[in-house]
C-alpha positions, 0 to 999 in steps of 0.5 A: 685120261687118267680118272680122277681118284675116288671122292671122300667125305671124311676130312682129317683134322691138321696139326692145328685141329682144323678140318683139311681135306686134299684137292681131287685135282692138284691134292692141295689141302683146302681148309673146310673150316666153315665150310662142312655144310656144303656139298663141294669146296672149291680149291684155292690154288688150281679153282676146281671143286671138289666133293665133301658130301654124298651129292643131293638125292637123285643127284651124281658126281661127274669130272669131266677131263678139264677136270670141271666137276658137274652134278647131274642126275643119276640117270643121266647117260650123256652130259655136256660139259659147260666150258666154253672151250672144253664142250666135251660131250661125256657118256655115261657108264652103268650106275654103280651101287655102293653102300649107304655108308661110303661116300659118293663114287664119280661115274666113269666118263667114256669118251666116244671114238671120233673127233670134234669138227668145226662146220665149214657154213655154220661155224658150229662144232660138232662130234664126227664119229667116222675113224677117218678123215677125208669123208663127207659129214652132215651138219646137226646145226645147219643140216649141210654136206660139207668134206671133213678135210680138204684132200677128198674134194681136191683129189676128186676135183682134179680126177674129174677135170682129167677125165673131163678134158679126155673125153672132151679131146676124144670128141674133137678126134672123132670130130676131125677124124670121122667127117667124112664117114659121119656124112654116109653114116649119121649114126656116127654124130651120136659118139660125138655127142656122147662124148662132149656130153661125157666130158662135160659132166665131168667138168660140172662134177669137177666145179661141184667138188673144187666149191664144196665147203670143208670142214676141219677137225679140231682134235682127235680124243685119246 
């Protein structure tokens, strides 16, 4: 995403002598008449805030990719956007040293590689740092495990059903084909039990993967 242009605290008067400044989001002119005592002003076109002064002592400006202007401590390394339709987690870069006479500069938001995932258990959104889907994720809110995407549980459910049915058919074949042999050598019953047990375990695992909750990705970071 394109970074916002550098902030400036210098307002230029227009033709009528009224101080104005360009909005740092839509570049519209903002009338500063009677607002020069404020730290930020709000654009009447896009309703976004633009700073006209350095931030208060110990604070710094950060602009989210949704254009929301945030004010946080200058030592902060992570900050969350408060807008309900964004909720982006911004990781801030190192603090830039600038001369005191220069206006404040925005910290560079660095988006982590990952995706926002909606938990299939509690419905909360969390950041999943894996670069691929079809994996298991643990929700930090409800602490429950779910599958990111439905392909993994579907694939494993089918695989366990197939293996389980093969084992059961083998067990049935052994039972029918080795009855006489088993009467003489009772150890043959062990092979029957192993085949049926493996088939049962695979079918139980198939039920697990068929019933697992699925969490769906919201969107990926660019």
